[in-house]
N, C-alpha and C positions, 0 to 999 in steps of 0.2 A: 215748482220742483218736479211735479208729476209730468209736466210737458217736457222738461229737460230730459228726464229719464226715458220717456217715450221717443223723443227725437234721437237720443243716443242709441237706443235699441233699433230704431229704423235704419240709421246709418250703418250700424254693425251688420244688420241683415242684408242690406244692399251690397255692402262690401264683400260679404261672404258669397253672395250670388255671383259676383264678378269672378272670384277665384274658382268657383265651382264650374264655371263655363270654360275655363282654360283647358286646353287639350294638348297632347304631345303627338307628334308624328315623326317617324324615322324614314329616311330615304336618301337617295343619291342626288346630288345637285346636277341638274341638266343644263341650267343657264343661270347667269348672274347679271344683274344690272345694278352696279354699285352706285350710279348716279341717283337712281330712284329707289334704292334699297330693296330691290325685288329679287327673290330667289325662286326659281322654278325647279321642282323636283322631278325625278324620272317618271313619276305617276301622273305628271301634267298639272298638279296643283301648284298654284303660285301664291307666295306669301310676301306681304309688305312688312319689312321689319321697321318697327318704330323705336326711336332712341329714347332714353330717359330724358324727360324735359329739363331735369336739373343739371344735366351734364352737357357741356358744349360738344358739338359734333365735329371734332377736329379731323377725324378720319372716317371713312365709310365703315358702317357696322359690319359689312361683309369683307372688309380688308383681311386678307390671309386665308380666305376660303377659296376653293377652286372647283371647277367642273369635274364631276366624277367622285368627289369626296362624299363620304357617308356622314350625314348630320342628323341631329335631333332638333326639331323646332317646337317651341312652345307657342301656341297660337290661340286666338279666339276668332274663328272664322278665317278671313283672309289677312287679318292683322296679326303679326307675330311680335312677341315681346322678347324672344330669346332664341339663339341658335348656338349649338355646340357641336364640335367635331367628335365623331365616334371612331374607334379603332376597328 
């Protein structure tokens, strides 16, 4: 029982560390590579958007976005988990 509680606590700790490392960046799209799911912002940083493994990737994650559009990207280093358009 004690080992189960310790294991559950360790899992919760590591899961929270992953969320704590997530960051947000805002910028304008400089380039898009829909085939490789890459977006480059005007500041030169490039992010690889990863899709949810539970959902089939029927269309590109970047479908509907265009160069010059202002976006917010949620990322952990160069891997991004989300992108949204800003007004």
